C-alpha angles and dihedrals in degrees: 000000000000122000119202118240089240106055140150132252116212111197122190121191113199140144126268091238095053111116139198110198111313097340140063112279094235090055093048090051093051093046091049090049091052090047087054088051094239119173098251150328135203130190118210123192115208123213091214142007149125135218141190094320091052088228108150117234114195141164092212110133095240093052104033108186126200090197106062120171116273126195120194115196124195124184125192142117116310089248093055094045092049090051090052096051097079090051090049092050089059090053105041114069097172131005139084122285120190137176129203136169115248135188112230111219098175136002126170145043121334112251116249116235 
């Protein structure tokens, strides 16, 4: 798959306990992106954060949270990202969704020496 030099980054901020059907929301988003043959997706788990409610979510031992921050990042062409947005809206009830333009420097397999 080729990825244009000028691409889009879709970033979705959700909670670890958010669900879509019978699976974690972050997993459902990545599987849907793969089904749509998007260029790539990464799930990042944050040790600490807060959102609109200002409720603190932390992995500190004294305040063990079962709802740590999760960020799902998807990178693809602007066209592919825009096609994915309606599917995403049906999945994400609450959370923060952002878009930004990115410049792709490299995408593909590392060359063997």
